[in-house]
C-alpha positions in Angstrom: 43.8 123.4 139.9 45.2 126.4 141.8 48.9 126.6 141.3 50.6 128.6 144.0 48.2 131.4 143.5 46.7 131.8 147.1 47.1 135.4 148.2 45.7 137.0 151.4 45.0 140.8 151.3 44.5 142.8 154.5 42.5 146.0 154.7 44.7 148.8 153.4 43.9 152.2 152.3 44.2 152.8 148.5 47.0 155.4 148.9 49.2 153.0 150.7 49.9 150.9 147.6 50.0 153.6 144.9 53.8 153.9 144.9 54.6 150.3 145.5 55.6 148.0 142.7 53.5 145.0 142.4 55.3 141.8 143.0 55.2 139.3 140.0 53.9 135.8 140.7 56.6 133.2 140.0 55.5 130.7 137.4 56.6 127.2 138.3 57.1 125.1 135.2 56.3 121.4 135.6 59.2 119.0 135.0 57.4 117.0 132.3 56.8 119.9 129.9 58.3 119.1 126.5 60.7 121.7 125.1 59.3 122.4 121.6 62.8 123.3 120.3 63.9 119.7 120.9 61.1 117.9 119.4 61.3 116.3 116.0 58.8 118.0 113.7 56.4 115.9 111.8 57.5 115.4 108.2 55.2 117.3 105.9 54.1 116.0 102.5 54.8 119.3 100.9 57.9 118.8 98.8 58.7 122.5 98.9 59.9 122.0 102.5 62.7 119.8 101.2 65.9 121.7 100.5 68.2 120.8 97.7 71.9 121.3 98.2 74.6 119.9 96.0 71.9 117.8 94.3 71.2 116.0 97.6 67.7 116.3 98.9 67.5 116.1 102.7 65.2 117.1 105.5 66.6 119.7 107.9 64.9 117.7 110.7 66.9 114.6 109.9 70.4 113.3 110.8 71.0 113.0 107.0 71.8 116.8 107.2 75.0 116.0 109.1 76.1 113.7 106.3 75.5 116.3 103.7 77.4 118.9 105.6 80.3 116.5 106.1 80.3 115.7 102.4 80.6 119.4 101.6 83.5 119.8 104.0 85.2 116.5 103.3 88.7 116.6 101.6 88.7 115.4 98.0 90.9 112.3 97.7 92.1 113.1 94.2 93.3 116.6 95.2 95.6 115.2 97.8 96.5 112.1 95.7 97.6 114.5 93.0 99.7 116.4 95.4 101.9 113.5 96.4 102.2 112.2 92.8 102.1 115.2 90.4 103.2 118.3 92.5 107.0 118.2 92.1 107.4 121.2 94.4 105.5 119.6 97.2 107.3 116.3 96.7 110.8 117.7 96.7 110.4 120.3 99.5 108.3 118.1 101.8 108.1 114.4 101.2 111.7 113.8 99.9 113.2 116.1 102.6 111.3 114.1 105.3 113.6 111.4 106.6 110.6 109.4 107.9 108.7 109.4 104.6 111.5 109.5 101.9 112.2 105.7 101.9 108.5 104.8 102.1 107.7 107.2 99.2 110.4 105.7 97.0 108.9 102.2 97.7 105.4 103.5 96.9 106.6 104.9 93.6 108.2 101.6 92.8 105.1 99.6 93.6 102.7 101.7 91.5 104.7 101.2 88.3 102.3 99.0 86.5 101.5 97.6 83.1 97.9 97.0 81.7 97.5 93.6 83.4 98.8 94.9 86.8 96.4 97.9 86.5 93.5 95.5 86.0 94.6 93.3 88.9 94.9 96.4 91.1 91.3 97.5 90.5 90.1 93.9 90.7 91.7 93.5 94.1 89.9 96.5 95.4 86.6 95.3 94.0 86.9 91.7 95.5 88.1 92.9 98.9 85.6 95.8 99.1 83.7 94.0 101.9 84.1 90.8 103.8 81.1 89.4 101.9 82.6 88.7 98.5 83.2 85.5 96.6 81.1 82.5 95.4 79.9 81.6 98.8 78.2 84.9 99.4 76.8 84.9 95.8 75.2 81.6 96.6 73.6 83.0 99.8 72.4 86.0 97.8 70.7 83.7 95.3 69.0 81.7 98.1 67.9 85.0 99.7 66.3 86.2 96.5 64.4 82.9 96.1 63.2 83.1 99.7 62.8 86.8 100.2 59.7 86.4 102.4 61.3 83.8 104.7 61.9 85.7 107.9 63.4 82.7 109.7 66.1 82.4 107.0 66.8 86.1 107.2 67.3 85.8 111.0 69.7 82.8 110.7 71.6 84.5 107.9 71.9 87.7 109.8 73.4 86.0 112.8 75.9 84.1 110.6 77.0 87.2 108.7 77.6 89.0 112.0 79.7 86.1 113.3 81.6 85.8 110.1 82.4 89.5 110.0 83.7 89.4 113.5 85.6 86.2 113.0 87.6 87.3 110.0 88.3 90.7 111.7 89.8 89.4 114.9 93.2 90.9 114.2 91.7 94.3 113.3 89.5 94.2 116.4 92.6 93.6 118.6 94.4 96.5 117.0 91.4 98.8 117.8 91.3 97.4 121.4 95.0 98.1 121.9 94.6 101.6 120.5 91.7 102.3 122.9 93.7 101.0 125.9 96.7 103.2 125.1 94.5 106.2 124.7 92.8 105.5 128.1 96.2 105.2 129.7 97.3 108.5 128.3 94.3 110.3 129.8 94.5 108.6 133.2 96.0 110.5 136.2 99.7 109.8 136.6 99.2 107.7 139.8 97.0 105.2 137.9 99.0 104.8 134.8 101.4 102.3 136.2 98.8 99.9 137.7 96.7 100.2 134.5 99.8 99.5 132.3 100.4 96.3 134.4 96.9 95.1 133.4 97.5 95.9 129.8 100.7 93.9 129.8 98.7 90.8 130.8 97.1 90.8 127.4 98.4 87.9 125.3 99.6 89.1 121.9 100.7 85.8 120.5 98.3 83.4 118.7 95.4 85.8 119.1 92.6 83.4 118.1 93.6 80.7 120.6 94.1 83.2 123.4 90.8 85.0 122.8 89.0 83.6 125.9 91.9 84.6 128.2 92.0 88.1 126.8 88.3 88.5 127.0 88.3 87.4 130.7 91.0 89.9 131.4 89.2 92.7 129.6 85.8 92.1 131.2 86.9 91.1 134.7 89.9 93.3 135.4 90.4 96.1 132.9 86.8 97.4 132.5 86.1 97.3 136.3 89.4 99.2 136.9 88.4 102.0 134.5 84.8 101.9 135.7 85.9 102.5 139.3 88.0 105.5 138.2 85.1 107.1 136.3 82.7 106.5 139.1 84.9 108.0 141.8 86.4 110.9 139.8 83.3 111.7 137.7 85.5 111.7 134.6 83.1 112.2 131.6 85.8 113.3 129.2 88.0 111.3 126.8 88.4 108.3 129.1 84.7 107.5 129.0 84.7 108.0 125.2 87.5 105.5 124.7 85.8 103.1 127.1 82.7 103.2 124.8 85.0 102.2 121.8 86.6 99.5 124.0 83.3 98.0 125.0 82.1 97.9 121.3 85.2 96.0 120.3 85.0 93.6 123.2 81.5 92.7 122.0 82.9 92.2 118.5 85.8 90.1 119.9 83.3 87.9 121.8 81.2 87.5 118.6 84.3 86.5 116.6 85.2 83.5 118.7 85.5 80.1 117.0 82.6 78.7 119.0 80.2 81.5 118.1 81.2 81.3 114.4 80.9 77.5 114.4 77.5 77.5 116.0 76.1 80.1 113.6 77.5 78.2 110.6 75.9 75.0 111.8 72.6 76.7 112.3 72.8 78.2 108.7 73.6 74.8 107.1 70.9 73.0 109.1 68.4 75.6 108.0 69.4 75.3 104.3 69.1 71.5 104.5 65.9 71.0 106.5 64.0 74.2 105.9 65.0 75.2 102.3 65.5 71.6 101.1 69.0 72.2 99.7 70.6 69.0 98.5 73.6 67.4 100.3 75.7 67.8 97.2 74.8 71.5 97.0 75.6 72.0 100.7 79.1 70.5 100.2 79.6 72.8 97.3 78.6 75.8 99.4 80.9 74.7 102.3 83.8 74.4 99.9 83.2 77.8 98.5 83.2 79.2 102.0 86.6 77.8 102.6 87.9 79.2 99.4 86.4 82.6 100.1 88.0 82.7 103.6 91.4 81.6 102.4 91.3 84.3 99.6 90.4 87.1 102.0 93.0 86.1 104.6 95.9 85.5 102.2 95.5 87.9 99.3 97.7 91.0 99.3 98.5 93.9 97.1 101.9 95.5 97.4 100.7 98.8 95.7 97.9 99.4 98.2 100.0 98.2 101.1 102.8 100.7 100.3 100.3 103.5 99.8 98.6 102.8 103.1 101.9 102.5 104.9 103.0 105.9 103.6 99.7 107.5 104.8 99.9 105.8 108.2 103.5 106.7 108.9 102.9 110.3 107.7 100.1 110.7 110.2 101.9 109.1 113.2 105.6 109.9 112.8 106.1 112.8 110.4 107.1 116.1 112.0 106.4 118.0 108.8 103.1 119.9 109.2 102.3 119.9 105.5 103.0 116.2 105.1 101.0 115.3 108.2 98.0 117.4 107.1 98.0 116.0 103.6 98.2 112.4 104.9 95.4 113.1 107.4 93.2 114.5 104.6 93.8 111.4 102.5 92.9 109.1 105.4 89.7 111.2 106.0 88.7 110.9 102.4 89.3 107.1 102.3 87.2 106.6 105.4 84.5 108.9 104.3 84.1 107.1 101.0 83.0 104.0 103.0 80.1 105.9 104.6 76.9 103.9 104.8 75.1 106.9 103.2 77.0 106.4 100.0 75.5 103.4 98.0 78.4 103.4 95.5 81.5 101.3 95.0 84.6 103.5 95.2 88.1 102.6 93.8 91.2 104.7 93.4 94.3 104.3 91.2 97.7 105.9 91.9 99.7 105.0 88.8 103.1 105.3 87.1 102.5 104.1 83.5 105.3 104.3 81.0 107.1 106.9 83.2 104.0 109.1 83.4 102.2 109.6 86.7 98.4 109.6 87.1 95.8 109.6 89.9 92.3 108.3 89.2 89.1 107.7 91.1 86.2 105.5 90.1 82.6 105.7 91.4 80.3 102.8 90.4 76.5 102.7 90.8 74.5 99.5 90.1 70.8 99.4 89.4 68.2 96.8 88.5 65.6 97.8 86.0 62.4 95.9 85.0 60.6 96.0 81.7 58.9 99.3 80.8 56.2 97.5 78.8 53.0 97.4 80.9 51.7 94.6 78.8 54.8 92.4 79.3 54.1 90.9 82.7 56.8 88.2 82.3 59.7 90.6 81.7 58.7 92.6 84.8 60.1 89.7 86.8 63.3 89.7 84.9 65.5 92.5 86.2 68.2 94.0 84.0 71.5 95.3 85.5 72.6 98.7 84.6 75.7 100.6 85.6 76.7 104.2 85.9 80.4 104.9 86.3 82.1 108.2 87.1 85.8 108.3 86.4 88.2 111.2 87.1 91.9 111.1 86.3 94.6 113.7 86.2 97.7 112.9 84.1 101.1 114.4 84.5 101.7 117.2 81.9 98.3 116.5 80.2 95.6 117.8 82.6 92.4 116.7 84.2 89.9 114.3 82.5 86.4 113.1 83.5 84.2 110.4 82.1 80.6 109.4 82.8 79.8 105.9 81.5 76.3 104.4 81.4 76.1 100.6 80.6 73.1 98.5 79.9 72.6 95.3 77.8 76.1 95.6 76.4 75.3 99.2 75.2 77.5 102.0 76.4 77.0 105.8 76.3 79.9 108.1 77.2 80.3 111.7 78.2 83.9 112.6 78.2 85.4 115.8 79.4 89.0 116.7 78.2 91.4 119.6 78.8 91.3 122.6 76.5 94.5 121.4 74.8 92.6 118.5 73.3 89.7 120.5 71.9 91.1 120.2 68.4 91.4 116.4 68.6 87.8 115.5 69.6 87.0 113.7 66.4 90.1 111.6 66.6 89.4 110.7 70.3 85.9 109.7 69.5 87.0 107.4 66.6 89.7 105.7 68.7 87.4 105.1 71.6 84.7 103.6 69.3 87.4 101.2 67.9 88.4 100.1 71.4 84.8 99.4 72.4 84.1 97.5 69.2 87.1 95.2 69.8 85.5 94.3 73.2 82.1 93.6 71.6 80.6 96.7 73.2 78.0 98.8 71.3 78.0 102.5 71.7 74.7 104.4 71.7 76.4 107.8 71.8 79.8 109.4 72.6 79.9 113.0 73.6 83.2 114.9 74.2 83.3 118.3 75.9 85.9 120.6 77.2 86.5 120.1 81.0 85.7 123.4 82.7 84.8 122.6 86.3 85.9 119.6 88.4 82.9 117.8 89.9 82.5 115.7 93.0 80.7 112.4 92.8 77.5 113.7 94.4 77.1 116.1 91.5 77.1 113.2 89.1 75.0 110.8 91.1 72.1 113.2 91.8 69.8 110.3 93.0 71.7 110.1 96.3 69.1 111.0 98.9 67.9 109.9 102.3 66.2 106.6 102.3 62.4 106.9 102.9 62.6 103.9 105.3 65.2 105.6 107.4 64.6 106.3 111.0 64.8 109.9 112.2 66.6 109.9 115.5 67.0 113.7 116.1 66.3 114.7 119.7 
């Protein structure tokens, strides 16, 4: 094929062109040529191509790199938690002098004054409310799924139900997100459109949200979205307004999936599948339904004053405080709490702000759970029996004592401990080891070994859980 390379030369003398610069032929690039700098490279088998950073192995060609970089730059929750509990200078000069936060802070201090039973209940509350899928009902579903792991029809029915359940119990939170998106859209609209858009927002029914869901959905889909869509189309506004519209549409879909009708239909489909396809007895079905009611009532009514007062302090500090240091600290705490729920972190995370016997402490717990089969190649039966094992990383800083770390490994009622203590405790290592052994024996826990070291460097959780890495089944979506 000849590409724009047809040239006609007339008869010229050689000297005519000696001093003339030759014109360059313009190369026309076809539109369908792929830019090699924007193509995802094929993953090579050579492990030397994988880079290790902070004990996290990731491929530079993968979106997992963004998570690793975010992890490096993410604020440490314990550092900011320590600031609002243990740093008297920061507390007196910033929080207590802030009229917005002073009362909330005093209420927070009051609510974190706990005894041993209250500490246990505080941590248990976090564990049981870690996700919407906790309780006996979901334990029953997990057991059925383990027994029918190759049943794709059951997985599909179960997936649809879990989606509806999550949206159904989160209706109030979804409404809050919708209202936030609508207010942000209004702030970024031209002044001439703010009043008519505000009139549409005021049509939203804020009372009895579950029963008014259909009316609000109709308003959102038939009036509010078309209004914003016409503005974006005519003004070519591809800035914040379109971003908030994307968030709004996501939450509208969640709101629609959380309707009573959608939840009821998916629940009926699940129960019918259990009865007719998995041959679950009628008595067992009634027990499962009752456990669902109990799980739902627990998640919708249970509260914890300590966590509520802590979150209220953080939320108010971000929104209403005019103190730059207070605002920045609260934002860092919020960022840490949200980041700890990242899907790339397969760990359970809990935190504990505490006033115990007049002494303040801030602690974090990271828990990893694994299932291990028998190591004996000749023992085929035990290979089917999986044993639970846990690894727990605990950090805590105690007022006037210092910073402590503990790495706990648990398997078959056996515990191994690596404990890191401040330098001031270096002469009491034998005493600490003896008292810890006594406590564990009282609780029928056997210790394989207890090691106590001086705490030199503070570590983040990813330095302890070095097995965190990108899943091999992950999909690379880099463009």
